[in-house]
N, C-alpha and C positions, 0 to 999 in steps of 0.2 A: 558608608554602607556597612551594615552589621552582617558580616560574612557567616557567623555562627547561626544567626537567625535564618539567613538565606539558605544555608545548608540544611537546616532542620525543615524548613518549609518545602524545599525541593524534595528531600527524602520522603516526607510524608505524601506529597503529591505524586511522586514517582511510584511509590508502593501502591497507592490507590489505583493509578492508571495501569500499572503492570499487572496487578492481580485481576483487574477488570478484563483486560485483554486476554489474559491466560484463561480465565473462566469461560470467555467466549469461545476459546479453542478447545474446551473440554477438560482443562486441567483443574485440579482441586488444590486449594491452599490450606496448609495446616500451620498456623502461627505457633511457634515454639517460644521464641523470645527469651532464651536463657542466656547464660554468659558467653556462649559460643555460636549458637545457631539462632537466626531470626525466624526462618520459615522453611518448611519442607514443601516441595511441589510434587504432586502426584498426577499420573495419568492412569486412570483406573486404579488398580492396586499397586502399581509400580512407582517407586520413588525415582523421579527422573532428575531432580536437582535440589540443591539446598542454597539458601541465601544466608551468609554468615553475618556477624555483627558489624563487619566492615563494608557491608553492601556488595560483597563479592559473590558471584555464582560459583558453586562447587558442583562439578559433575556435568549435568545436562546430557543424559544418555538417551536423548530423544531426537537425535539428528540435528542438534544445535538450534532447535526451534525456539526454546526458551531464551537462549542467548541472543538470538536475533531480535526477538520481541523486546527483551530487556534493553538492548542497545538502542533500538529505535525509540522506545518510549522515553528513555533517559534523555535522548537528544532533543525531542520536541518539548518535553516537559520543562527541561532546563531553559531552552530557548524562550518558551512562553513566560517563564518566571522572570526572566531578565529583559524581556522585550518591552519597548515603549508602546503605549496605547496609541491608536490611530482613530481619526474621524473617517467613517466610511458610510457608503450608501449601497444598499442592496435592494434591487427591484424598486428604485425610486424612494426608498424609505431610509432614514438615518438609523444606523445600528450602533449600539454601544457594546463595549466589552472585547472587541477584537484588538489584538496586539500584532505588531509588525515583526515577523520572524526574519524575513529577508526582503531586500529591495534592490533592484538593479534595472537600469534603463527605463525608469518610470513605471516599472512593474513591481508588484508586491506579492509576497506570500504571507498570509495572516492566519491567526488561530484564535479561537475562543474556547474557553473551558465551559462545558455544559454540565450542570450538576447531575451526577450519577449516570451520565451518558458519555463520559470521556471528553474528547476534544473534537471540534469541527475546524477544518482548514478551508481557506478560501484564497483564490487568486484574483487579481484585478489590476487596475491601472490608476496612475495618479491623475487627479483633476488639475485644472489650471488655478484652483483656489490657493493652494499652498503645498509645501513639500509633504505635509502630513495628512492630506485629504485624498481618499481613494474611493473608486467605484469597484466593488467586488461583484463579479458576475459568474464565477465558478466556485461551487462549494463541494467539499469532499469529506468523507469520514476516514478515508485512507490517506495517511501521511505521504507515502511514497508516490501515489498518483498525483497528489497536490504538488509535490516537488518536481515531478516530471513536467506537469503543465506549466509551472513557473519557469523552469529552465527553457522550455520552448518559447514561451511568451517573451521572456527577457532577452532572447537571442543567444543564450549560453550554448544552445544546440542549434545547428543549422537545420531548419525545417526541410530544406531541399534534399537533405541527406536521409530523411526519415520517410518511410513508406506509410501512407495512411491506410485506414481499414479497407477502403474500396480497392486500392491497389494490391493489397495483400490477398484479398479475395480473388482478384483476377489471376495473380500468380498461383494461388492454391488450385484454382480451377484448371489452369493450363497444365500445371505439373501433374495433377491427378489424371487428366485425359492422356497425357504423354505416357505415363507408366502403364496405362491400360491397353495400349496398342498391342495387338497380337498379329504377327510376331513382334517381339520387343525391338524398338528402334534405338535403344541406348544400351551401354555396357552394364555389367553387374555393378561396377564401381560407381557409375553414374546413378544407377537405381538406388544404391546405398546412400549417396549424397543427397539425392532428391528426397528420399524417405526421411532423412534427418531434418531437411528444411520443412517438409510437410508436418512432421511431428512438432517442430518448434512453433510453427504458426498455429497448429491445431490445439496444443495444450498449454502454451505459455503466452502467446501474443493475443490470440483470439479464441479463448476457451469456449465462448458462446457459439462459435462456428461449429465446434465439435458436437455440442449439444444439439444444434439444428440438424446436423448430418445424421446423428443417431436417430432423431425423431423421424427424419425423412426416410431412412432405411427401414425403420420399424413400420412406418405407414405403407411403404412399398411392399414389404413382405406380407403385411396383413391383406393388402389389395390382391396380391398374387394368390394367397390362400383362398380368398373369396372367389376368385375366378375359377380356381380348380374345383 
């Protein structure tokens, strides 16, 4: 294996994907490419990070957002570059171009590079044909979500220990009703703990639930105003 060529190919592919992701997040890239700095990264008029000639990030004064994206893209771009190709079927049709990033317990996490659109990830299971034939039935544009699905499918995480969306909504509804009882039936410390759980469900686990609640409250308020 020509490691210098692999390094050059990876670096070029990584920069392409990193800059694409950053632009999607509203960042601007200014290629400097001098003896010390490769690129400056801006958010609005503010310089938030620099990439030096050794591919190291300098700064990142934006809450480590750039660093997180850089690490994630480097991980899956390198994995894709070094992964073997697989034979796969999606919706009953043979697909070419997917590579096997991870495989465990007859489950697979695969990826394909789409021109100018970044990478698409997929999870699926091995067929009885051979060790390198898979049926892919879940596709993602988000790498972390694809990894979570793979971990669950492969049994790396016990699904019985994970609450599904329906169960979380039941918990959310029950806790919301509990804290609205007047007079309060729980202590201030309990209210604080419940509020933390509700916020976690609301904003991090099921953010779409928060959007639906906002729409419902807005509709209820509009209806009340019409009644008046």
